[in-house]
N, C-alpha and C positions, 0 to 999 in steps of 0.2 A: 558508533560513528558512521556515516555517510560518503569514504570516498572513494566512490564511482568515479570516475576520471569521463566513464563511458557514455554515462545514463543523459545526459543531455547530447548528444552526438551516433549513438547506437545508429538509428533511425538516417541519420545523411548518408552514415561509416557504408550500410548494407546499397543504400538507393545508390550512389557512387561505382557500385563496384555491381550494378545493371537490379536488380530486384525494381517490381514493381511496388505502386504502392498495395495493389492487389496482394503480390504474395510478402510483403509488409505489412498487411491486415492479416493474412492468414496467419505466418507467423504467432500472431502476437498474442490471435483467435487458438493456438495450437498450446503458448504459452498458458493458457487462459483454461483450456480444459482439460491440462491436465493440472491443475493449480487445484481445479472443481473437483476431477475425480480422486487429487492424493491428500484433498485440504487434509479432510474428518483422521483416516490414517498417520499420517505424518503427524497431527494435533492429539493424536492417540497414544504414538511411538509417545510424546512429550511427557505423557504424563503416567506413559508405562514404565518405560527410562530414562526417563528424567529431561530437561529442559536442554543443562548443558552440552549432556549426550546429544539432541536433535537440535543444540546450534552448532556443535565440531563440524555434523556432518550435512548442516546448508553450508557452512561456508568449504567442506570440497565440491561439492557440485557445482555453485556460483564461478569461484576457480576455475571447472573443467569447461563450465560452461563460455566463460573468458575466449576460455584459449578454441575453443570450436565455433565459434563466434566469427573473428578476425582471422586463425585460418583456414574455415571449413567452404570449399569453391562451390560446393554447389546445395539447389535449394534443401535434398535431403539432410546435408550435416547441421544446414540450420535448422533445420527439423528437429535435429539429437543436441544440439544446443539450445533452443528454448525449452527443450525434455529436461532438461539440466535444468537450468536456471529458475523453469518454477517447481524444479524436486527443491532446490535450496534458500527458495524464500519459501515452501513451504514448511521447513523445518523449521524455520526461524521466525517465520509468523508471529503465533498464540502461546511459543514459548521463552522469546525476551519480554511481552506483558506479561504472563504468570510468573516469569521470577521476577519480577521487580514488585509486582504487587505481592506475591506468596510472601518477600522476603521481609515487607513491610506490615505487611498483619501476621508473621514472627512473631513480629518487636513490639506490637499490638500499634501499630503507629499508620494505618490505612486512611488516617483521611488524611494524611502530609501527599496520596498519592498523585493527586492533582496540580499541586506546586513541582513535585518528584516532575511524575509527566512533561511541562511543560519548559522545565528545566531540561529531560528529556532532549525535547523537542529540542528547543533552543541548540544545541551541541549539533544535532542534526543536522539542523538548517545551517547554521556555520561553516559544518561539515559542506553540508551543497556549497555553499556561498563560493568557499576551496575550489570546489572538485567543479563547481560551471566556469570558474575563468580560467583553473590552471588546465584542465577537459579541454575546453576552446581551443587554448594558446596551443597546447601542443597538438592538437585535428588539425588545427591551421599549418601545425611545422610536417609532422604525418603520426595518419595515427595509432602505426603499433605502437607510439610513446604512450597514450591517453590510452590504449587497451595494456599495454605491460603495466605501467601503474598501478592501476587499479587491480589484478591479478594478483602484485605486490602487498598492497592494500589488504585484500582477502586472506592471502597469509601471512599478514601478522593481524587479524581478527582474529582466525583461527588458531596460535597463539596464544593471545590475550583469553581466549576463550577456556582454555585450557586451565587457568587460574578464578573460573566463578567457583563458587560453593556454594551449592541448592541447601534450601530452608530444611529440616529435618524433616521437616513435618509427609515428606518427597518418598522420604528413608524408610519412613516410617510405611507412607502410603501405598509402595511396592512393592517391599515384605509381606504385607497382606493378599496381595494378590500372585506373587510367585509363587503357589502352586497350580494353580490356573494359568498361568504361563506356559508351566513347564507343560501343562497335558494340550495343549492349544492356545498358540497365541490369536488363532483367528476368534473366539470364544470370551479373549481379554477385550478387542478389536468392540467386539459386538455389544460387549454388555459397557463400553463406555462410554459406547451412539446409541445410544438403549435407553443411562441413563440423564444421556444429557438431554436425549429429546422430551424426557420424562421434566427437567428444568425446564426448557419453553412453554409446555403446557402449564407449568406452575405460574411461568412467570411469564406470561402474554408480552411483554414490557421490553423484554431483552428479544424478542422474533423481531417487534417495530421500529427499537433503535441499529439495528446491524441491517436493516433491512433498505432503513431512512437516511443511516449514513454509506453504506457503501457503494449505493447507485449516485449520490454526488460524488465521491473519490470517483465513480470509474468514467462519470464527465470531465473531471477533471484532470485526469489522467488522459483519456484520451484527447482535450484540447493541448498537455504537455506536447503528446508525437510528432499529434501530425500539425504542428506550427513550427518545427524542425525542416520539417521538408517547406511547409509553406510559404517560412522566415527565407530560405535559403532560395526559393524559387524568384521573393525576390530582391534579390541578390543580396543578400547579410549572408558574412564568413560566422565562419564557423566561431573564432575569437567577440566579436559581436555577439551572436547568439549566447555566448557561454556566459557574455554580462547581465544581458535580458535576466537568464535563469537565474542567475545569480542575486540582482535587485531583488524579483521575483521570492527566491529565499533569502534575504534581509527582511523582508514584510512576516514573511510567516515568522519568521524567528521569531520580531517586537510580536506579535500577538499571539503566540503560543507563549513567552514566558509568564505573559501579564496574565492568560486565560482563564485564570482563578480570579483574579479582579472584574474579569468582564461578566465570567460567570455569577459571582454574587452582587454585579451588581441589577443581570439585564433575568439571571437565573435561567435556568432551563431551557421554561416553556419559550425568555424571552431568544437562549443560541438556535430553539432546535425551527422554529423563525426565520428567524436574521441570514441563519446558515444559508436556505434554499434562494429565499432572491439575492442573494451578493451573487451565489453562483448562476442567476438567470441574468440578471444584470452584466456579469461577466461574456456570456457566452455571444447573445446578442449582440452587445458592442466591442467585440473580437471578430463574428463574424459580417456585420452591418456597418464598422465607421473604418479607414484609414491608419489606428491610431491604437491596432490591437496589443503592440506590443505594451503599452504604458497602459494596457485598461487588465492584462494578463501578469501584468507586477503587483495591479493595487488588488490581483484573484488571493493574493497571497494573504490577504489578509480573515480571506473564508480558512484555509486550508492551517495554518498556528492555530487556529479560531477550535475548525474542529478536531482533529485529530486528536485531543489531551481532555474535550473534555466528554466525547464518544469514548474514548479509552475510560476512563472515571466513570462515569455513569452504568457500562455495561460492568467492571468489575465490582461496583458496591451489587450488586444483584447476583453474580455470578460466584458457584458453593465454587471454594478451592478447588477441592480435589479434580473439580473438573474444566477448572478453566479455562488449561489448554484446547484443551475438544472444542468448545463453546466457542471458545476466541477466536478458532481455523476454521466454525462454520461460518463467522465474521468474512474468513478471505477468502471461505468456496459463492456465499455471496455475491460477493463483488467477482470473482472468478464469474459469475453466472450473467451478471450485466455486462462485464466485458465480450464473453464472446459474444453479445448479442450487440453491443453498440461497435467494437472497435475493426470490426472486417464489411461491416454497413459502411461506415464514415468513409474508409479506403477505400470501397469501392464505388463509392458519390462521390467520391475526388481522385479517380480515377476518371469515368467515368466523366464529368463534368468538370468542376474544379473544387480544389479544400475550401473556396468560403462557401459556394454552395453549401458542402457537406457543412458546414463550422453551422450554416445556419438551419440544416435540417436535424444537427445535434441537439443544440438550442428551440428548436421549438418540438426534438421530441423529451427533453426537459422539463419543459413549457409541461406539458400533457401528464408527465409526471410528479412532478410539483406541485400542482396546487390541487389534488385532491388528498395531498400532506398537508397544505395548511388547512382546510378541510377541515380535516383529521383531526388534526389539532388545534384549531378551535375551538372545534365542538366539544372538545372533553378538559375546555379551560378550567370549569370547578369539575372539577372529577379526579381521582388519584392517580391513576393510573390512562395510560395516554391510548 
């Protein structure tokens, strides 16, 4: 579930406390630098010690980060908050999908992954709708209510994770690795990364799908965060912003639950062509028209369609033993894109204006997307992308 009541308002909150757009951009960059550096080690933690342990540790880091974000009075304490938040995100990022896919794999039911992942995205977006509506309202009353309820939600998630059951396949793998682990944890982590790179070399499509999807997600997330400040500048209240985000999540939910049907209709190549076109349409209409809220809501179709389909394509290609580690490479690629894009948008927004920054972001996306489309169409009749 995604009951984060602060997700749609934290930039507004920190801005209200006097932090500039440049500082906010720097904090998000620090989050992603931490994520970039720690993604592979934390993914290996999930492969070696277990997905359940990884998710439990992630919940603890997440709760601590929220405490520091709300009460931390200085920029340095905010840096610590974002480092903890990144660690929490990393510890959960690859572990969740790996746990789900391997559970289905153990039951010889992995063909259902796309529909199951679609329902997972549906629940995620339903929770987002609730969180955006309630979080926006609570923030209009008192930000402490939104942060406190999110911390409580994280602790409830920790308790629920205590009852997770891991597929037996993980226990067998860890037993084989324990002698090496006892001798040298560093060697175990090295083995995980080396073996994962062999998988990339054997299946280049994995690398292509990761770069493709995470660049799109980076642009979408930049838009999500900076629109909070943009709409605040336009006079929108936090409860109205919460309604806009909840409508976006509703559209995403509708598309995620139908992702497997859409994929059957237009195929993998159709998904890989439609999604970047939708992204460019959204970025340019948000940047150049006065209807940014409407077009952002419609952008939920891209988010709802991309997340379950890309996850399915990757899980079909990745060997079970290295699934969490390689999926963590996916998050690492996302962090790299965010490190490059997010601070730049904040800097341009601070020096000029956020609409100008959105136009710059749309231009960068266009430069990246056009080669994607050329590559995909040139490989139209080939098996590999």
